[in-house]
Jmol script that loads the backbone (N, CA, C; Angstrom):
load data "model"
ATOM      1  N   MET A   1       0.824  -1.192   0.000  1.00  0.00           N
ATOM      2  CA  MET A   1       0.000   0.000   0.000  1.00  0.00           C
ATOM      3  C   MET A   1       0.868   1.256   0.000  1.00  0.00           C
ATOM      4  N   MET A   2       1.932   1.238   0.785  1.00  0.00           N
ATOM      5  CA  MET A   2       2.833   2.384   0.871  1.00  0.00           C
ATOM      6  C   MET A   2       3.540   2.624  -0.471  1.00  0.00           C
ATOM      7  N   THR A   3       3.940   1.560  -1.140  1.00  0.00           N
ATOM      8  CA  THR A   3       4.610   1.676  -2.435  1.00  0.00           C
ATOM      9  C   THR A   3       3.675   2.288  -3.464  1.00  0.00           C
ATOM     10  N   ARG A   4       2.423   1.895  -3.420  1.00  0.00           N
ATOM     11  CA  ARG A   4       1.422   2.428  -4.344  1.00  0.00           C
ATOM     12  C   ARG A   4       1.248   3.928  -4.143  1.00  0.00           C
ATOM     13  N   SER A   5       1.169   4.381  -2.901  1.00  0.00           N
ATOM     14  CA  SER A   5       1.026   5.809  -2.595  1.00  0.00           C
ATOM     15  C   SER A   5       2.235   6.596  -3.070  1.00  0.00           C
ATOM     16  N   ILE A   6       3.407   6.050  -2.855  1.00  0.00           N
ATOM     17  CA  ILE A   6       4.638   6.726  -3.283  1.00  0.00           C
ATOM     18  C   ILE A   6       4.674   6.829  -4.807  1.00  0.00           C
ATOM     19  N   THR A   7       4.253   5.777  -5.492  1.00  0.00           N
ATOM     20  CA  THR A   7       4.228   5.790  -6.952  1.00  0.00           C
ATOM     21  C   THR A   7       3.269   6.854  -7.478  1.00  0.00           C
ATOM     22  N   ILE A   8       2.099   6.963  -6.881  1.00  0.00           N
ATOM     23  CA  ILE A   8       1.111   7.970  -7.312  1.00  0.00           C
ATOM     24  C   ILE A   8       1.648   9.379  -7.090  1.00  0.00           C
ATOM     25  N   VAL A   9       2.235   9.630  -5.938  1.00  0.00           N
ATOM     26  CA  VAL A   9       2.809  10.953  -5.648  1.00  0.00           C
ATOM     27  C   VAL A   9       3.930  11.264  -6.634  1.00  0.00           C
ATOM     28  N   ALA A  10       4.770  10.287  -6.938  1.00  0.00           N
ATOM     29  CA  ALA A  10       5.870  10.496  -7.887  1.00  0.00           C
ATOM     30  C   ALA A  10       5.336  10.833  -9.278  1.00  0.00           C
ATOM     31  N   MET A  11       4.252  10.178  -9.696  1.00  0.00           N
ATOM     32  CA  MET A  11       3.666  10.462 -11.003  1.00  0.00           C
ATOM     33  C   MET A  11       3.091  11.871 -11.063  1.00  0.00           C
ATOM     34  N   ILE A  12       2.446  12.292 -10.007  1.00  0.00           N
ATOM     35  CA  ILE A  12       1.878  13.647  -9.956  1.00  0.00           C
ATOM     36  C   ILE A  12       2.989  14.687 -10.025  1.00  0.00           C
ATOM     37  N   LEU A  13       4.048  14.475  -9.263  1.00  0.00           N
ATOM     38  CA  LEU A  13       5.176  15.414  -9.281  1.00  0.00           C
ATOM     39  C   LEU A  13       5.863  15.439 -10.641  1.00  0.00           C
ATOM     40  N   ALA A  14       5.973  14.289 -11.286  1.00  0.00           N
ATOM     41  CA  ALA A  14       6.589  14.226 -12.609  1.00  0.00           C
ATOM     42  C   ALA A  14       5.774  15.006 -13.628  1.00  0.00           C
ATOM     43  N   LEU A  15       4.450  14.843 -13.592  1.00  0.00           N
ATOM     44  CA  LEU A  15       3.593  15.588 -14.515  1.00  0.00           C
ATOM     45  C   LEU A  15       3.668  17.089 -14.264  1.00  0.00           C
ATOM     46  N   ALA A  16       3.709  17.479 -13.005  1.00  0.00           N
ATOM     47  CA  ALA A  16       3.825  18.905 -12.671  1.00  0.00           C
ATOM     48  C   ALA A  16       5.143  19.453 -13.194  1.00  0.00           C
ATOM     49  N   GLY A  17       6.194  18.679 -13.071  1.00  0.00           N
ATOM     50  CA  GLY A  17       7.503  19.105 -13.578  1.00  0.00           C
ATOM     51  C   GLY A  17       7.511  19.232 -15.082  1.00  0.00           C
ATOM     52  N   CYS A  18       6.844  18.311 -15.773  1.00  0.00           N
ATOM     53  CA  CYS A  18       6.767  18.374 -17.234  1.00  0.00           C
ATOM     54  C   CYS A  18       6.062  19.645 -17.687  1.00  0.00           C
ATOM     55  N   GLU A  19       5.013  20.035 -16.962  1.00  0.00           N
ATOM     56  CA  GLU A  19       4.301  21.258 -17.324  1.00  0.00           C
ATOM     57  C   GLU A  19       5.201  22.479 -17.136  1.00  0.00           C
ATOM     58  N   ARG A  20       5.926  22.516 -16.038  1.00  0.00           N
ATOM     59  CA  ARG A  20       6.819  23.657 -15.786  1.00  0.00           C
ATOM     60  C   ARG A  20       7.910  23.763 -16.836  1.00  0.00           C
ATOM     61  N   LEU A  21       8.367  22.635 -17.354  1.00  0.00           N
ATOM     62  CA  LEU A  21       9.397  22.628 -18.391  1.00  0.00           C
ATOM     63  C   LEU A  21       8.827  22.902 -19.777  1.00  0.00           C
ATOM     64  N   GLY A  22       7.498  22.971 -19.879  1.00  0.00           N
ATOM     65  CA  GLY A  22       6.868  23.233 -21.155  1.00  0.00           C
ATOM     66  C   GLY A  22       6.656  21.983 -21.988  1.00  0.00           C
ATOM     67  N   LEU A  23       6.847  20.806 -21.402  1.00  0.00           N
ATOM     68  CA  LEU A  23       6.676  19.568 -22.137  1.00  0.00           C
ATOM     69  C   LEU A  23       5.205  19.172 -22.244  1.00  0.00           C
ATOM     70  N   VAL A  24       4.396  19.576 -21.278  1.00  0.00           N
ATOM     71  CA  VAL A  24       2.960  19.328 -21.277  1.00  0.00           C
ATOM     72  C   VAL A  24       2.282  20.681 -21.115  1.00  0.00           C
ATOM     73  N   LYS A  25       1.350  20.982 -22.007  1.00  0.00           N
ATOM     74  CA  LYS A  25       0.667  22.268 -21.918  1.00  0.00           C
ATOM     75  C   LYS A  25      -0.769  22.062 -21.501  1.00  0.00           C
ATOM     76  N   ARG A  26      -1.177  22.793 -20.485  1.00  0.00           N
ATOM     77  CA  ARG A  26      -2.555  22.726 -20.024  1.00  0.00           C
ATOM     78  C   ARG A  26      -3.316  23.880 -20.633  1.00  0.00           C
ATOM     79  N   GLY A  27      -4.535  23.608 -20.975  1.00  0.00           N
ATOM     80  CA  GLY A  27      -5.386  24.631 -21.550  1.00  0.00           C
ATOM     81  C   GLY A  27      -6.314  24.006 -22.563  1.00  0.00           C
ATOM     82  N   THR A  28      -6.949  24.847 -23.338  1.00  0.00           N
ATOM     83  CA  THR A  28      -7.871  24.410 -24.368  1.00  0.00           C
ATOM     84  C   THR A  28      -7.156  24.477 -25.706  1.00  0.00           C
ATOM     85  N   THR A  29      -7.130  23.373 -26.431  1.00  0.00           N
ATOM     86  CA  THR A  29      -6.467  23.340 -27.727  1.00  0.00           C
ATOM     87  C   THR A  29      -7.498  23.545 -28.827  1.00  0.00           C
ATOM     88  N   ILE A  30      -7.259  24.561 -29.652  1.00  0.00           N
ATOM     89  CA  ILE A  30      -8.123  24.866 -30.784  1.00  0.00           C
ATOM     90  C   ILE A  30      -7.219  25.094 -31.981  1.00  0.00           C
ATOM     91  N   GLU A  31      -7.450  24.318 -33.036  1.00  0.00           N
ATOM     92  CA  GLU A  31      -6.648  24.403 -34.265  1.00  0.00           C
ATOM     93  C   GLU A  31      -5.149  24.351 -33.955  1.00  0.00           C
ATOM     94  N   ASN A  32      -4.746  23.410 -33.128  1.00  0.00           N
ATOM     95  CA  ASN A  32      -3.347  23.165 -32.740  1.00  0.00           C
ATOM     96  C   ASN A  32      -2.712  24.292 -31.931  1.00  0.00           C
ATOM     97  N   ASN A  33      -3.496  25.205 -31.420  1.00  0.00           N
ATOM     98  CA  ASN A  33      -2.990  26.259 -30.540  1.00  0.00           C
ATOM     99  C   ASN A  33      -3.579  26.053 -29.147  1.00  0.00           C
ATOM    100  N   VAL A  34      -2.768  26.286 -28.126  1.00  0.00           N
ATOM    101  CA  VAL A  34      -3.213  26.113 -26.747  1.00  0.00           C
ATOM    102  C   VAL A  34      -3.570  27.482 -26.166  1.00  0.00           C
ATOM    103  N   TYR A  35      -4.781  27.561 -25.595  1.00  0.00           N
ATOM    104  CA  TYR A  35      -5.257  28.794 -24.971  1.00  0.00           C
ATOM    105  C   TYR A  35      -5.504  28.508 -23.497  1.00  0.00           C
ATOM    106  N   ARG A  36      -4.945  29.345 -22.655  1.00  0.00           N
ATOM    107  CA  ARG A  36      -5.173  29.214 -21.221  1.00  0.00           C
ATOM    108  C   ARG A  36      -6.278  30.169 -20.826  1.00  0.00           C
ATOM    109  N   GLY A  37      -7.113  29.725 -19.914  1.00  0.00           N
ATOM    110  CA  GLY A  37      -8.209  30.579 -19.503  1.00  0.00           C
ATOM    111  C   GLY A  37      -8.857  30.107 -18.229  1.00  0.00           C
ATOM    112  N   SER A  38      -9.900  30.829 -17.856  1.00  0.00           N
ATOM    113  CA  SER A  38     -10.655  30.471 -16.656  1.00  0.00           C
ATOM    114  C   SER A  38     -12.034  31.113 -16.733  1.00  0.00           C
ATOM    115  N   ALA A  39     -12.912  30.610 -15.892  1.00  0.00           N
ATOM    116  CA  ALA A  39     -14.234  31.214 -15.729  1.00  0.00           C
ATOM    117  C   ALA A  39     -14.509  31.267 -14.241  1.00  0.00           C
ATOM    118  N   LYS A  40     -14.886  32.429 -13.778  1.00  0.00           N
ATOM    119  CA  LYS A  40     -15.119  32.616 -12.347  1.00  0.00           C
ATOM    120  C   LYS A  40     -16.352  33.469 -12.124  1.00  0.00           C
ATOM    121  N   ALA A  41     -17.051  33.148 -11.050  1.00  0.00           N
ATOM    122  CA  ALA A  41     -18.177  33.968 -10.619  1.00  0.00           C
ATOM    123  C   ALA A  41     -17.633  35.095  -9.748  1.00  0.00           C
ATOM    124  N   GLU A  42     -18.219  36.248  -9.860  1.00  0.00           N
ATOM    125  CA  GLU A  42     -17.795  37.362  -9.013  1.00  0.00           C
ATOM    126  C   GLU A  42     -18.259  37.160  -7.582  1.00  0.00           C
ATOM    127  N   ASN A  43     -19.361  36.429  -7.422  1.00  0.00           N
ATOM    128  CA  ASN A  43     -19.957  36.217  -6.112  1.00  0.00           C
ATOM    129  C   ASN A  43     -20.239  34.725  -5.942  1.00  0.00           C
ATOM    130  N   ARG A  44     -19.711  34.123  -4.895  1.00  0.00           N
ATOM    131  CA  ARG A  44     -19.898  32.684  -4.681  1.00  0.00           C
ATOM    132  C   ARG A  44     -21.359  32.289  -4.495  1.00  0.00           C
ATOM    133  N   LYS A  45     -22.173  33.217  -4.032  1.00  0.00           N
ATOM    134  CA  LYS A  45     -23.590  32.913  -3.818  1.00  0.00           C
ATOM    135  C   LYS A  45     -24.387  32.964  -5.117  1.00  0.00           C
ATOM    136  N   GLU A  46     -23.840  33.624  -6.116  1.00  0.00           N
ATOM    137  CA  GLU A  46     -24.493  33.726  -7.421  1.00  0.00           C
ATOM    138  C   GLU A  46     -23.518  33.265  -8.500  1.00  0.00           C
ATOM    139  N   ARG A  47     -23.243  31.981  -8.508  1.00  0.00           N
ATOM    140  CA  ARG A  47     -22.277  31.437  -9.461  1.00  0.00           C
ATOM    141  C   ARG A  47     -22.837  31.347 -10.870  1.00  0.00           C
ATOM    142  N   ASP A  48     -24.126  31.611 -11.028  1.00  0.00           N
ATOM    143  CA  ASP A  48     -24.687  31.554 -12.373  1.00  0.00           C
ATOM    144  C   ASP A  48     -24.141  32.682 -13.249  1.00  0.00           C
ATOM    145  N   TYR A  49     -23.800  33.828 -12.660  1.00  0.00           N
ATOM    146  CA  TYR A  49     -23.180  34.924 -13.401  1.00  0.00           C
ATOM    147  C   TYR A  49     -21.666  34.748 -13.332  1.00  0.00           C
ATOM    148  N   PHE A  50     -21.016  34.724 -14.491  1.00  0.00           N
ATOM    149  CA  PHE A  50     -19.573  34.457 -14.515  1.00  0.00           C
ATOM    150  C   PHE A  50     -18.872  35.335 -15.550  1.00  0.00           C
ATOM    151  N   ILE A  51     -17.565  35.400 -15.409  1.00  0.00           N
ATOM    152  CA  ILE A  51     -16.687  36.060 -16.369  1.00  0.00           C
ATOM    153  C   ILE A  51     -15.684  35.015 -16.820  1.00  0.00           C
ATOM    154  N   ALA A  52     -15.549  34.843 -18.130  1.00  0.00           N
ATOM    155  CA  ALA A  52     -14.617  33.865 -18.690  1.00  0.00           C
ATOM    156  C   ALA A  52     -13.545  34.596 -19.489  1.00  0.00           C
ATOM    157  N   THR A  53     -12.308  34.162 -19.317  1.00  0.00           N
ATOM    158  CA  THR A  53     -11.197  34.752 -20.062  1.00  0.00           C
ATOM    159  C   THR A  53     -10.379  33.652 -20.719  1.00  0.00           C
ATOM    160  N   ALA A  54      -9.673  34.009 -21.786  1.00  0.00           N
ATOM    161  CA  ALA A  54      -8.760  33.077 -22.448  1.00  0.00           C
ATOM    162  C   ALA A  54      -7.808  33.869 -23.339  1.00  0.00           C
ATOM    163  N   GLY A  55      -6.673  33.296 -23.569  1.00  0.00           N
ATOM    164  CA  GLY A  55      -5.681  33.915 -24.434  1.00  0.00           C
ATOM    165  C   GLY A  55      -4.568  32.928 -24.732  1.00  0.00           C
ATOM    166  N   PRO A  56      -3.662  33.278 -25.567  1.00  0.00           N
ATOM    167  CA  PRO A  56      -3.390  34.618 -26.081  1.00  0.00           C
ATOM    168  C   PRO A  56      -4.221  34.969 -27.316  1.00  0.00           C
ATOM    169  N   VAL A  57      -4.741  36.177 -27.299  1.00  0.00           N
ATOM    170  CA  VAL A  57      -5.500  36.703 -28.426  1.00  0.00           C
ATOM    171  C   VAL A  57      -4.569  36.905 -29.620  1.00  0.00           C
ATOM    172  N   SER A  58      -3.296  37.194 -29.349  1.00  0.00           N
ATOM    173  CA  SER A  58      -2.330  37.431 -30.421  1.00  0.00           C
ATOM    174  C   SER A  58      -2.132  36.204 -31.305  1.00  0.00           C
ATOM    175  N   THR A  59      -2.432  35.021 -30.786  1.00  0.00           N
ATOM    176  CA  THR A  59      -2.339  33.804 -31.591  1.00  0.00           C
ATOM    177  C   THR A  59      -3.499  33.739 -32.566  1.00  0.00           C
ATOM    178  N   SER A  60      -4.713  33.963 -32.042  1.00  0.00           N
ATOM    179  CA  SER A  60      -5.916  33.967 -32.880  1.00  0.00           C
ATOM    180  C   SER A  60      -7.069  34.505 -32.051  1.00  0.00           C
ATOM    181  N   LEU A  61      -7.700  35.562 -32.523  1.00  0.00           N
ATOM    182  CA  LEU A  61      -8.856  36.126 -31.822  1.00  0.00           C
ATOM    183  C   LEU A  61      -9.987  35.096 -31.776  1.00  0.00           C
ATOM    184  N   ASP A  62     -10.265  34.462 -32.902  1.00  0.00           N
ATOM    185  CA  ASP A  62     -11.345  33.468 -32.936  1.00  0.00           C
ATOM    186  C   ASP A  62     -11.051  32.298 -32.001  1.00  0.00           C
ATOM    187  N   GLY A  63      -9.811  31.841 -31.965  1.00  0.00           N
ATOM    188  CA  GLY A  63      -9.440  30.747 -31.074  1.00  0.00           C
ATOM    189  C   GLY A  63      -9.599  31.132 -29.614  1.00  0.00           C
ATOM    190  N   ALA A  64      -9.198  32.349 -29.263  1.00  0.00           N
ATOM    191  CA  ALA A  64      -9.333  32.822 -27.885  1.00  0.00           C
ATOM    192  C   ALA A  64     -10.808  32.952 -27.495  1.00  0.00           C
ATOM    193  N   ILE A  65     -11.645  33.406 -28.421  1.00  0.00           N
ATOM    194  CA  ILE A  65     -13.084  33.512 -28.159  1.00  0.00           C
ATOM    195  C   ILE A  65     -13.672  32.128 -27.908  1.00  0.00           C
ATOM    196  N   GLN A  66     -13.325  31.172 -28.743  1.00  0.00           N
ATOM    197  CA  GLN A  66     -13.820  29.802 -28.570  1.00  0.00           C
ATOM    198  C   GLN A  66     -13.344  29.209 -27.242  1.00  0.00           C
ATOM    199  N   ALA A  67     -12.097  29.476 -26.882  1.00  0.00           N
ATOM    200  CA  ALA A  67     -11.553  28.953 -25.627  1.00  0.00           C
ATOM    201  C   ALA A  67     -12.254  29.579 -24.418  1.00  0.00           C
ATOM    202  N   ALA A  68     -12.525  30.881 -24.469  1.00  0.00           N
ATOM    203  CA  ALA A  68     -13.235  31.547 -23.368  1.00  0.00           C
ATOM    204  C   ALA A  68     -14.659  31.015 -23.264  1.00  0.00           C
ATOM    205  N   ALA A  69     -15.309  30.803 -24.402  1.00  0.00           N
ATOM    206  CA  ALA A  69     -16.662  30.236 -24.395  1.00  0.00           C
ATOM    207  C   ALA A  69     -16.639  28.827 -23.793  1.00  0.00           C
ATOM    208  N   HIS A  70     -15.617  28.073 -24.126  1.00  0.00           N
ATOM    209  CA  HIS A  70     -15.452  26.726 -23.558  1.00  0.00           C
ATOM    210  C   HIS A  70     -15.314  26.794 -22.039  1.00  0.00           C
ATOM    211  N   GLN A  71     -14.566  27.766 -21.547  1.00  0.00           N
ATOM    212  CA  GLN A  71     -14.409  27.947 -20.105  1.00  0.00           C
ATOM    213  C   GLN A  71     -15.764  28.231 -19.458  1.00  0.00           C
ATOM    214  N   GLY A  72     -16.573  29.051 -20.117  1.00  0.00           N
ATOM    215  CA  GLY A  72     -17.907  29.351 -19.603  1.00  0.00           C
ATOM    216  C   GLY A  72     -18.781  28.110 -19.541  1.00  0.00           C
ATOM    217  N   VAL A  73     -18.736  27.297 -20.583  1.00  0.00           N
ATOM    218  CA  VAL A  73     -19.510  26.056 -20.608  1.00  0.00           C
ATOM    219  C   VAL A  73     -19.054  25.132 -19.479  1.00  0.00           C
ATOM    220  N   GLN A  74     -17.753  25.001 -19.282  1.00  0.00           N
ATOM    221  CA  GLN A  74     -17.232  24.146 -18.216  1.00  0.00           C
ATOM    222  C   GLN A  74     -17.694  24.642 -16.844  1.00  0.00           C
ATOM    223  N   HIS A  75     -17.706  25.947 -16.655  1.00  0.00           N
ATOM    224  CA  HIS A  75     -18.171  26.543 -15.400  1.00  0.00           C
ATOM    225  C   HIS A  75     -19.636  26.168 -15.146  1.00  0.00           C
ATOM    226  N   CYS A  76     -20.474  26.329 -16.159  1.00  0.00           N
ATOM    227  CA  CYS A  76     -21.904  26.046 -15.996  1.00  0.00           C
ATOM    228  C   CYS A  76     -22.162  24.561 -15.753  1.00  0.00           C
ATOM    229  N   ILE A  77     -21.425  23.713 -16.434  1.00  0.00           N
ATOM    230  CA  ILE A  77     -21.577  22.274 -16.217  1.00  0.00           C
ATOM    231  C   ILE A  77     -21.163  21.921 -14.794  1.00  0.00           C
ATOM    232  N   LYS A  78     -20.074  22.488 -14.332  1.00  0.00           N
ATOM    233  CA  LYS A  78     -19.575  22.180 -12.983  1.00  0.00           C
ATOM    234  C   LYS A  78     -20.577  22.579 -11.899  1.00  0.00           C
ATOM    235  N   TYR A  79     -21.153  23.770 -12.002  1.00  0.00           N
ATOM    236  CA  TYR A  79     -22.000  24.281 -10.932  1.00  0.00           C
ATOM    237  C   TYR A  79     -23.497  24.043 -11.139  1.00  0.00           C
ATOM    238  N   TYR A  80     -23.932  23.860 -12.391  1.00  0.00           N
ATOM    239  CA  TYR A  80     -25.373  23.737 -12.652  1.00  0.00           C
ATOM    240  C   TYR A  80     -25.752  22.508 -13.472  1.00  0.00           C
ATOM    241  N   GLY A  81     -24.774  21.780 -13.975  1.00  0.00           N
ATOM    242  CA  GLY A  81     -25.075  20.578 -14.736  1.00  0.00           C
ATOM    243  C   GLY A  81     -25.670  20.851 -16.105  1.00  0.00           C
ATOM    244  N   THR A  82     -25.475  22.044 -16.611  1.00  0.00           N
ATOM    245  CA  THR A  82     -26.009  22.415 -17.922  1.00  0.00           C
ATOM    246  C   THR A  82     -24.976  23.232 -18.689  1.00  0.00           C
ATOM    247  N   SER A  83     -25.068  23.166 -20.007  1.00  0.00           N
ATOM    248  CA  SER A  83     -24.174  23.966 -20.841  1.00  0.00           C
ATOM    249  C   SER A  83     -24.902  25.154 -21.453  1.00  0.00           C
ATOM    250  N   GLU A  84     -26.130  25.372 -21.031  1.00  0.00           N
ATOM    251  CA  GLU A  84     -26.930  26.489 -21.553  1.00  0.00           C
ATOM    252  C   GLU A  84     -26.455  27.803 -20.937  1.00  0.00           C
ATOM    253  N   ILE A  85     -26.137  28.762 -21.794  1.00  0.00           N
ATOM    254  CA  ILE A  85     -25.627  30.054 -21.334  1.00  0.00           C
ATOM    255  C   ILE A  85     -26.362  31.181 -22.038  1.00  0.00           C
ATOM    256  N   GLU A  86     -26.738  32.178 -21.263  1.00  0.00           N
ATOM    257  CA  GLU A  86     -27.252  33.430 -21.805  1.00  0.00           C
ATOM    258  C   GLU A  86     -26.086  34.403 -21.761  1.00  0.00           C
ATOM    259  N   TRP A  87     -25.523  34.705 -22.927  1.00  0.00           N
ATOM    260  CA  TRP A  87     -24.323  35.541 -22.992  1.00  0.00           C
ATOM    261  C   TRP A  87     -24.693  37.017 -22.935  1.00  0.00           C
ATOM    262  N   THR A  88     -24.004  37.769 -22.080  1.00  0.00           N
ATOM    263  CA  THR A  88     -24.092  39.225 -22.072  1.00  0.00           C
ATOM    264  C   THR A  88     -23.108  39.750 -23.111  1.00  0.00           C
ATOM    265  N   VAL A  89     -21.888  39.253 -23.026  1.00  0.00           N
ATOM    266  CA  VAL A  89     -20.837  39.477 -24.019  1.00  0.00           C
ATOM    267  C   VAL A  89     -20.307  38.089 -24.335  1.00  0.00           C
ATOM    268  N   GLY A  90     -20.610  37.594 -25.524  1.00  0.00           N
ATOM    269  CA  GLY A  90     -20.276  36.210 -25.820  1.00  0.00           C
ATOM    270  C   GLY A  90     -19.642  35.999 -27.171  1.00  0.00           C
ATOM    271  N   PRO A  91     -19.600  34.738 -27.590  1.00  0.00           N
ATOM    272  CA  PRO A  91     -18.942  34.398 -28.851  1.00  0.00           C
ATOM    273  C   PRO A  91     -19.593  35.033 -30.080  1.00  0.00           C
ATOM    274  N   ASP A  92     -20.862  35.413 -29.973  1.00  0.00           N
ATOM    275  CA  ASP A  92     -21.544  36.038 -31.109  1.00  0.00           C
ATOM    276  C   ASP A  92     -21.465  37.561 -31.100  1.00  0.00           C
ATOM    277  N   THR A  93     -20.855  38.120 -30.064  1.00  0.00           N
ATOM    278  CA  THR A  93     -20.695  39.574 -29.966  1.00  0.00           C
ATOM    279  C   THR A  93     -19.718  40.045 -31.042  1.00  0.00           C
ATOM    280  N   ASP A  94     -19.993  41.199 -31.619  1.00  0.00           N
ATOM    281  CA  ASP A  94     -19.108  41.775 -32.633  1.00  0.00           C
ATOM    282  C   ASP A  94     -17.692  41.890 -32.072  1.00  0.00           C
ATOM    283  N   ALA A  95     -16.714  41.465 -32.824  1.00  0.00           N
ATOM    284  CA  ALA A  95     -15.321  41.430 -32.371  1.00  0.00           C
ATOM    285  C   ALA A  95     -14.825  42.799 -31.892  1.00  0.00           C
ATOM    286  N   ASP A  96     -15.318  43.877 -32.495  1.00  0.00           N
ATOM    287  CA  ASP A  96     -14.893  45.225 -32.088  1.00  0.00           C
ATOM    288  C   ASP A  96     -15.406  45.587 -30.693  1.00  0.00           C
ATOM    289  N   ALA A  97     -16.448  44.913 -30.227  1.00  0.00           N
ATOM    290  CA  ALA A  97     -17.040  45.221 -28.923  1.00  0.00           C
ATOM    291  C   ALA A  97     -16.482  44.348 -27.796  1.00  0.00           C
ATOM    292  N   LEU A  98     -15.589  43.423 -28.123  1.00  0.00           N
ATOM    293  CA  LEU A  98     -15.028  42.531 -27.109  1.00  0.00           C
ATOM    294  C   LEU A  98     -13.865  43.186 -26.376  1.00  0.00           C
ATOM    295  N   ALA A  99     -13.785  42.928 -25.083  1.00  0.00           N
ATOM    296  CA  ALA A  99     -12.710  43.487 -24.265  1.00  0.00           C
ATOM    297  C   ALA A  99     -11.476  42.593 -24.350  1.00  0.00           C
ATOM    298  N   VAL A 100     -10.352  43.193 -24.731  1.00  0.00           N
ATOM    299  CA  VAL A 100      -9.071  42.492 -24.767  1.00  0.00           C
ATOM    300  C   VAL A 100      -8.124  43.237 -23.844  1.00  0.00           C
ATOM    301  N   ASP A 101      -7.553  42.497 -22.892  1.00  0.00           N
ATOM    302  CA  ASP A 101      -6.625  43.090 -21.943  1.00  0.00           C
ATOM    303  C   ASP A 101      -5.524  42.080 -21.652  1.00  0.00           C
ATOM    304  N   ASN A 102      -4.288  42.513 -21.691  1.00  0.00           N
ATOM    305  CA  ASN A 102      -3.143  41.622 -21.446  1.00  0.00           C
ATOM    306  C   ASN A 102      -3.194  40.381 -22.324  1.00  0.00           C
ATOM    307  N   ASP A 103      -3.572  40.552 -23.588  1.00  0.00           N
ATOM    308  CA  ASP A 103      -3.599  39.470 -24.576  1.00  0.00           C
ATOM    309  C   ASP A 103      -4.650  38.401 -24.262  1.00  0.00           C
ATOM    310  N   LYS A 104      -5.676  38.779 -23.460  1.00  0.00           N
ATOM    311  CA  LYS A 104      -6.766  37.858 -23.132  1.00  0.00           C
ATOM    312  C   LYS A 104      -8.099  38.486 -23.490  1.00  0.00           C
ATOM    313  N   ILE A 105      -9.007  37.635 -23.950  1.00  0.00           N
ATOM    314  CA  ILE A 105     -10.371  38.061 -24.262  1.00  0.00           C
ATOM    315  C   ILE A 105     -11.248  37.820 -23.040  1.00  0.00           C
ATOM    316  N   THR A 106     -12.247  38.655 -22.833  1.00  0.00           N
ATOM    317  CA  THR A 106     -13.159  38.500 -21.703  1.00  0.00           C
ATOM    318  C   THR A 106     -14.591  38.387 -22.212  1.00  0.00           C
ATOM    319  N   LEU A 107     -15.269  37.311 -21.771  1.00  0.00           N
ATOM    320  CA  LEU A 107     -16.682  37.108 -22.079  1.00  0.00           C
ATOM    321  C   LEU A 107     -17.455  37.080 -20.769  1.00  0.00           C
ATOM    322  N   MET A 108     -18.732  37.417 -20.812  1.00  0.00           N
ATOM    323  CA  MET A 108     -19.577  37.400 -19.620  1.00  0.00           C
ATOM    324  C   MET A 108     -20.890  36.730 -19.954  1.00  0.00           C
ATOM    325  N   GLY A 109     -21.402  35.967 -18.985  1.00  0.00           N
ATOM    326  CA  GLY A 109     -22.664  35.301 -19.228  1.00  0.00           C
ATOM    327  C   GLY A 109     -23.318  34.809 -17.954  1.00  0.00           C
ATOM    328  N   ARG A 110     -24.449  34.123 -18.138  1.00  0.00           N
ATOM    329  CA  ARG A 110     -25.201  33.565 -17.037  1.00  0.00           C
ATOM    330  C   ARG A 110     -25.625  32.149 -17.404  1.00  0.00           C
ATOM    331  N   CYS A 111     -25.356  31.215 -16.494  1.00  0.00           N
ATOM    332  CA  CYS A 111     -25.766  29.834 -16.680  1.00  0.00           C
ATOM    333  C   CYS A 111     -27.290  29.752 -16.558  1.00  0.00           C
ATOM    334  N   ILE A 112     -27.919  29.048 -17.479  1.00  0.00           N
ATOM    335  CA  ILE A 112     -29.357  28.864 -17.462  1.00  0.00           C
ATOM    336  C   ILE A 112     -29.632  27.518 -16.806  1.00  0.00           C
ATOM    337  N   ASP A 113     -30.178  27.563 -15.594  1.00  0.00           N
ATOM    338  CA  ASP A 113     -30.496  26.350 -14.829  1.00  0.00           C
ATOM    339  C   ASP A 113     -31.910  25.930 -15.180  1.00  0.00           C
ATOM    340  N   GLN A 114     -32.029  24.817 -15.878  1.00  0.00           N
ATOM    341  CA  GLN A 114     -33.349  24.387 -16.336  1.00  0.00           C
ATOM    342  C   GLN A 114     -33.960  23.395 -15.420  1.00  0.00           C
TER     343      GLN A 114
END
end "model"
wireframe off; spacefill off
backbone 0.3
color backbone group
């Protein structure tokens, strides 16, 4: 049992090291590009309203938008069990109206709990 625990810990540390060395990339892959992002609620009591970000936009604006939308879907599935989103600023918003800051796109929406 002890050997098994040590092996699992060693595997986790090895994977973490690979990521730090750039050998394994975490994020959303779209058209062979990796986009890092997140989706967070501003208020823990109202997790249905969230802000999703992803980048780098400099790689591809469309890819970053898709990655941010993916983050929003993952957020809604995690907290509400649904992928239905009412976007305030979303993937269908005109590109000129999207907020880009520090090479990241920002989308906002609300999970629809059915």
